[in-house]
C-alpha positions in Angstrom: 12.2 46.6 22.8 12.6 42.5 23.5 14.3 40.5 20.8 12.0 37.5 21.3 9.6 37.0 18.8 5.7 37.2 20.2 3.9 33.9 19.4 0.2 33.5 19.8 -1.0 29.6 20.0 -4.6 28.9 18.4 -5.8 25.3 19.3 -3.6 25.2 22.1 -5.7 22.9 23.8 -5.2 19.8 21.4 -2.4 17.5 21.6 0.1 19.4 18.9 -1.1 22.9 20.5 0.2 22.1 23.8 3.2 20.6 22.3 3.8 23.8 20.5 3.0 26.1 23.8 5.5 23.7 25.7 8.4 24.3 22.6 7.6 28.0 23.0 8.2 27.9 27.0 11.5 26.0 26.5 13.0 28.4 23.4 15.3 31.4 23.9 14.2 33.3 20.8 10.3 33.2 21.5 7.7 34.4 23.9 4.4 33.0 24.4 1.9 35.8 24.2 -1.3 34.1 24.3 -2.7 30.4 24.3 -6.1 30.4 22.6 -8.5 27.8 23.2 -12.3 27.4 21.9 -15.2 28.9 23.7 -16.6 26.0 26.2 -12.8 24.2 26.5 -12.4 23.0 29.9 -9.3 24.8 29.9 -10.6 28.3 29.0 -9.5 31.0 31.7 -7.5 28.3 33.3 -3.6 29.4 34.0 -1.3 27.2 32.0 0.9 26.1 34.9 -2.3 23.8 35.3 -0.8 21.9 32.4 2.8 22.7 32.2 3.9 23.6 35.7 5.5 26.7 37.1 5.9 29.2 34.6 8.5 32.0 34.6 5.2 34.4 34.3 1.7 34.3 34.5 -0.3 33.1 31.4 -3.8 31.9 31.2 -5.6 29.7 28.5 -7.8 32.6 26.4 -10.9 32.4 24.3 -10.1 35.7 22.4 -6.9 37.6 21.9 -7.1 41.1 23.8 -6.2 44.1 21.4 -3.2 44.8 23.6 -1.6 41.4 23.7 1.6 41.6 21.2 1.4 38.7 18.3 4.2 38.8 16.0 3.0 35.1 14.6 0.3 33.2 15.0 0.6 29.3 15.1 -2.4 27.5 14.4 -2.8 23.7 14.9 -6.4 23.8 15.7 -8.6 21.7 12.9 -9.8 22.4 9.3 -13.5 23.8 11.2 -11.3 26.4 13.0 -8.9 27.4 10.4 -10.9 30.0 8.7 -11.1 32.1 12.0 -7.3 31.5 12.8 -6.3 33.0 9.3 -8.6 35.9 9.6 -7.2 36.8 13.2 -3.4 36.8 11.8 -4.8 39.1 8.9 -6.6 41.4 11.5 -3.5 41.6 13.7 -1.1 42.0 10.3 0.8 38.8 12.0 2.7 36.1 10.3 0.9 32.9 10.1 2.0 29.6 10.2 -0.3 26.3 10.0 0.0 22.8 10.2 -3.9 22.3 10.1 -4.3 19.6 7.4 -7.6 18.4 5.9 -8.0 21.9 4.0 -10.7 22.3 1.7 -10.2 23.9 -1.8 -11.8 27.2 -0.9 -9.4 27.2 2.6 -6.3 27.0 0.3 -7.3 30.2 -1.8 -7.7 32.3 1.2 -4.4 31.2 2.3 -3.1 32.5 -1.1 -5.3 35.8 -0.8 -4.0 36.4 2.7 -0.5 35.9 1.6 -1.0 39.2 -0.1 -1.6 40.7 3.3 0.7 38.8 5.4 3.6 36.6 5.6 2.0 32.6 5.7 3.7 29.3 6.1 1.5 26.1 5.7 3.1 22.5 6.0 1.8 19.5 6.3 4.9 18.5 8.3 7.4 20.4 10.3 10.0 17.9 10.3 13.4 18.6 9.2 13.9 15.1 8.0 10.4 15.0 6.4 11.7 17.9 4.2 14.4 15.7 3.4 12.3 13.0 2.5 9.7 15.1 0.4 13.1 16.2 -1.7 14.3 12.7 -2.1 11.1 11.4 -3.1 11.0 14.0 -5.9 14.5 13.1 -6.9 13.9 9.4 -7.1 10.7 9.9 -9.3 13.0 12.0 -11.3 15.3 9.6 -11.8 13.0 6.3 -12.2 10.1 7.7 -14.2 8.9 4.2 -14.9 8.9 2.7 -11.5 5.6 2.3 -9.9 5.2 4.5 -6.5 3.0 3.6 -3.5 2.7 5.7 -0.1 1.9 4.0 2.9 1.5 6.3 6.3 0.0 5.3 9.8 -0.9 7.3 12.4 -2.6 7.2 16.1 -6.5 6.4 16.4 -7.9 9.6 16.6 -6.5 11.2 13.5 -9.3 12.7 11.7 -8.5 12.7 8.0 -6.6 10.4 5.8 -4.5 10.2 3.7 -2.4 12.4 5.8 -0.9 15.9 4.9 2.3 14.5 4.7 1.3 11.7 2.7 -0.5 14.1 0.2 2.6 16.1 0.0 4.5 13.0 -1.1 2.4 12.2 -3.5 2.4 16.0 -5.1 6.4 15.5 -5.2 6.3 12.5 -6.9 3.7 13.6 -9.5 5.6 17.2 -9.7 8.5 15.3 -10.8 6.4 13.6 -13.5 5.2 16.7 -15.0 1.5 15.8 -14.0 -1.1 16.9 -11.4 -1.5 14.4 -8.5 -5.3 14.2 -8.9 -4.7 12.9 -12.5 -2.7 9.9 -11.0 -3.8 9.4 -7.3 -5.4 6.1 -6.4 -6.8 6.2 -2.6 -8.2 3.0 -2.5 -8.4 -0.3 -3.8 -11.2 -3.2 -3.1 -12.7 -5.7 -5.0 -11.6 -6.4 -8.6 -9.8 -3.4 -9.5 -7.8 -5.1 -12.2 -4.2 -4.7 -12.9 -2.3 -1.3 -11.7 -2.2 1.3 -14.1 1.1 2.6 -15.4 1.7 5.9 -13.6 -0.3 5.4 -10.7 0.3 6.8 -7.2 -1.2 4.7 -4.7 -2.2 5.6 -1.0 -2.9 3.3 1.8 -3.7 4.8 5.4 -3.1 3.1 8.7 -4.5 3.9 11.9 -4.1 2.7 15.6 -2.5 3.3 18.9 -0.6 6.5 19.4 1.7 6.6 16.2 2.9 10.0 16.1 3.5 9.4 12.4 5.3 7.0 9.9 5.7 7.8 6.3 7.0 5.0 3.5 7.2 6.1 -0.1 7.9 2.7 -2.3 9.3 2.7 -5.8 9.1 -0.7 -7.3 9.8 -2.3 -10.6 10.5 -6.0 -11.7 12.9 -7.6 -9.6 13.5 -4.9 -6.9 11.8 -2.3 -4.7 13.2 0.7 -2.9 11.7 2.2 0.0 12.4 5.5 2.2 11.0 5.8 5.8 10.4 8.4 8.2 9.1 7.7 11.7 8.5 10.2 14.3 8.7 9.2 17.9 6.8 11.9 19.2 5.0 15.1 18.7 7.7 17.5 19.8 9.8 17.5 16.5 7.1 18.9 14.8 6.2 21.5 17.5 10.1 22.6 17.6 9.9 22.6 13.5 6.9 24.8 13.8 8.6 27.5 16.5 11.3 27.8 14.4 9.2 28.6 11.1 7.5 31.2 13.3 10.9 32.7 14.5 12.0 32.6 10.8 8.7 34.2 9.6 8.6 37.0 12.0 8.7 40.4 10.5 9.2 39.2 7.0 7.6 40.5 3.6 3.7 39.3 2.5 4.1 36.2 0.4 3.7 32.3 0.6 6.8 30.6 2.2 7.7 26.8 2.8 9.3 24.6 5.4 12.0 23.6 3.0 13.3 27.2 3.0 13.2 27.3 7.0 14.7 24.0 7.6 16.7 22.7 4.9 18.9 24.8 2.5 18.7 24.1 -1.0 21.3 22.6 -2.9 
C-alpha cells in the first residue's frame, strides 16, 4: 500500500488547475490520480505530457472519474458553475474536498456545510501561508484600533470573473468579526457620485483588474494624521497551488468536518 495521497484535480484545464497538477507532479507526498476537465474541453482524452512534458507514468486528461481510480482527496479549482458537481463527486467517493473556487452562492456554502457531515472539507479563498498571516494580522489590528477606518484594495488579472476577490471578502470578514459585526452590515462595495461622507465603521472595498496580476491585497487602516497598510503580493499562481496540495495531503483521511487553511499552514499562537 502506497503512502502517497491520491489526488483528483477538478478543473485541471484552467490556469489554477494546471498549476495544481504541476505541484502534485513535483510532490513526493502526493500522486495525481486523475486530471478532470469539462466535456468538450480541448484537452479531453489528451495525455498530460502534451502540457507538462515527460511524465513518470501515463495519465490522460479525463471528463469523468473511473470508479476504479483511487481518490483520497478531490481538489477543485473549477468555477462556481461547476462547484456543485465537484462537491457531489467528492461526497460520492467519500473523499476529502479541497476547494479554492470563489464567487460561491449562499446555497453552495450551505451545501459545503452539509457535505462536512460526511467528508472532510476545506474551502479557502487563498491558499498562501502569508495570506493566512495577513488575515490574522488584519483581525488583530482591527481589535487594537477599533475606531480607525478600514478599506480593502485588491488587484487581479484581467480575466478574473468575480469582484471583490474571495481573499478580499475574507479580509473584510476578519475585520468585521474583530468588531463583533457581520460583514454585510458594514461592507461598501462601490462609491460613485455624491455618496456623502464616510460613515463610521464602514469596511470599504475597491477592485482593480488588468494584465496578468496573480493577486495583490492591501488592508488600510486610517485615522487623522496617519495610515497603516499591510499588503500581500503574489508573484505567480504556484504559491497557491503548492498550498492547495499541502492542504490536500493534510486533509487526507481526516474525520468529516470543516477545516481551515490556517490549521494547515500556520500554527495558532
